[in-house]
C-alpha positions in Angstrom: 64.9 -51.1 101.2 67.8 -49.0 100.1 66.7 -45.6 98.9 68.7 -45.3 96.0 67.2 -48.2 94.2 63.8 -46.1 94.1 65.9 -43.3 92.4 67.4 -45.7 90.2 63.6 -47.1 89.0 62.6 -43.4 88.8 65.4 -43.0 86.0 64.5 -46.1 84.2 66.6 -48.6 85.4 64.8 -51.8 84.2 66.5 -53.9 87.3 65.5 -51.3 89.7 62.2 -51.4 88.4 61.7 -55.1 88.7 63.1 -55.0 92.5 60.5 -52.4 93.3 57.8 -54.4 91.8 59.4 -57.2 93.7 59.0 -55.2 96.8 55.4 -54.7 96.5 54.2 -58.0 95.0 52.8 -59.5 98.2 50.6 -56.4 98.6 49.5 -56.8 95.1 48.6 -60.5 95.4 46.8 -59.7 98.8 44.7 -56.9 97.4 43.7 -58.7 93.9 42.8 -62.0 95.8 40.4 -59.6 97.8 38.7 -58.2 94.5 35.9 -59.9 92.6 35.1 -58.0 89.5 33.0 -59.7 86.6 34.8 -60.4 83.6 38.0 -60.1 85.6 40.4 -62.7 86.9 43.4 -62.8 89.3 46.0 -62.0 86.3 43.9 -59.1 84.9 43.7 -57.4 88.4 47.5 -58.0 88.9 48.2 -56.4 85.5 46.3 -53.3 86.4 48.3 -53.2 89.8 51.8 -53.7 88.1 50.6 -50.9 85.6 49.8 -48.7 88.4 53.2 -49.2 90.0 55.0 -48.5 86.5 53.1 -45.4 86.3 53.7 -44.0 89.9 57.7 -44.8 89.6 58.5 -41.7 88.0 56.4 -39.6 89.9 58.4 -40.4 93.5 59.6 -38.0 95.2 63.3 -37.2 95.5 62.6 -35.7 99.2 60.4 -38.3 100.5 61.9 -41.5 99.0 61.2 -43.4 102.9 58.0 -43.1 102.2 58.0 -44.4 98.6 56.8 -47.9 99.3 53.5 -46.4 100.9 52.9 -44.5 97.9 53.3 -47.2 95.6 50.7 -49.1 97.7 48.2 -46.2 97.8 48.7 -46.1 93.8 48.0 -49.9 93.5 45.2 -49.5 95.8 43.5 -46.7 93.8 44.1 -48.4 90.8 42.1 -51.2 91.5 39.1 -48.8 93.4 39.3 -47.0 90.2 38.8 -50.3 88.1 36.1 -51.5 90.3 34.1 -48.4 90.1 34.5 -48.3 86.5 32.8 -51.9 85.9 30.3 -51.0 88.8 29.3 -47.9 87.0 28.0 -50.0 84.0 25.4 -52.3 85.4 24.8 -55.8 83.8 21.4 -55.5 81.5 18.8 -57.9 82.7 15.6 -59.3 82.1 12.7 -60.7 83.2 12.9 -62.8 80.2 16.6 -64.0 81.1 17.2 -67.8 82.1 18.6 -68.7 85.2 21.7 -71.0 85.7 18.9 -74.0 85.4 17.5 -72.4 82.1 14.3 -71.5 83.5 13.2 -68.2 82.7 12.7 -65.7 85.6 9.4 -64.9 84.3 8.1 -68.5 84.9 9.6 -68.1 88.8 7.2 -65.4 89.8 4.6 -66.3 92.0 2.3 -63.8 93.8 1.7 -64.5 97.4 -1.1 -61.8 97.6 -4.9 -62.1 96.4 -5.2 -59.9 94.0 -9.1 -59.7 94.2 -8.6 -59.6 98.2 -6.2 -56.8 97.5 -8.4 -54.7 95.0 -11.7 -55.0 97.6 -9.6 -54.2 100.7 -8.5 -50.9 99.1 -12.2 -50.2 97.7 -13.4 -50.3 101.1 -10.5 -48.5 102.4 -11.6 -45.8 100.0 -15.3 -45.7 101.2 -14.3 -45.6 104.9 -12.2 -42.4 103.9 -15.3 -40.9 101.6 -17.3 -41.5 104.7 -15.2 -39.8 107.0 -14.9 -36.9 104.5 -18.5 -36.3 104.7 -18.7 -36.2 108.9 -18.7 -32.7 110.6 -15.2 -31.2 112.2 -16.7 -31.7 115.5 -17.7 -35.8 114.5 -14.0 -36.2 113.0 -12.6 -35.2 116.4 -14.9 -37.5 118.6 -14.2 -40.0 116.0 -10.8 -39.6 115.8 -10.4 -40.0 119.8 -12.7 -42.7 120.0 -10.5 -44.6 117.4 -7.2 -43.8 119.0 -8.5 -44.7 122.5 -11.8 -47.0 123.0 -11.2 -47.1 126.7 -10.5 -43.3 127.4 -10.6 -41.2 124.5 -14.0 -40.1 124.7 -12.9 -38.7 128.3 -10.3 -37.1 126.9 -12.0 -35.5 124.2 -14.6 -33.9 126.7 -11.8 -32.5 129.0 -9.9 -31.3 126.1 -12.7 -29.3 124.5 -14.3 -28.5 127.7 -17.5 -30.4 126.7 -19.8 -32.8 128.7 -18.8 -36.1 129.1 -22.3 -37.3 128.4 -23.1 -35.4 125.1 -19.3 -36.5 124.1 -20.5 -40.0 124.4 -23.9 -39.3 122.4 -22.1 -37.8 119.5 -19.5 -40.9 119.2 -22.5 -43.1 119.1 -24.5 -40.8 116.5 -21.2 -40.4 114.5 -20.7 -44.0 114.4 -24.6 -45.0 113.5 -23.9 -42.2 110.7 -20.8 -43.8 109.8 -22.4 -47.1 109.1 -25.2 -45.8 107.2 -22.6 -44.3 104.9 -20.5 -47.3 104.5 -23.7 -49.4 103.7 -25.0 -47.1 101.2 -21.7 -47.0 99.7 -21.5 -51.0 99.2 -25.0 -50.9 97.7 -23.9 -48.5 95.3 -21.0 -50.6 94.5 -23.1 -53.8 94.0 -25.6 -52.1 91.7 -22.8 -51.3 89.3 
């Protein structure tokens, strides 16, 4: 394309402006087909692009007219991106009371897969285990942690790491498990009485 057309368009020649718009029109159509915005159709997006071209023409640099088409395309691209950011910055208001396309409120479609009673009692028992664990001595916690982490070699590693007799470590593990069992049974009895 001849660079003089951009100079004429910059000076306000209507025919030159129309030729410049016709030059970038395929790019406008391609970009507008890609973009989907709520409450905007293809023609709205094209109008935004045309306005971007009209605003960019007076800003063309006389020394860089050979890069004018790419500058115009970048202006179109930026205008569409700006519009998308503007639309997406205002999210759609929604509520659980809204209806779907079939007219059914979303609240009626909510179904819990979990059994809430089971979740409550499971979390209650986890709390009881934590409380029972807190009542153990530091040595009992260590041996129990090693046993829980590795039931088939944890006590041996514990004995080697803390330089303890293996038989004493094993006895401590058995004693700690009995203590935990008694604490958990006592906690369950307390809950039943409530």
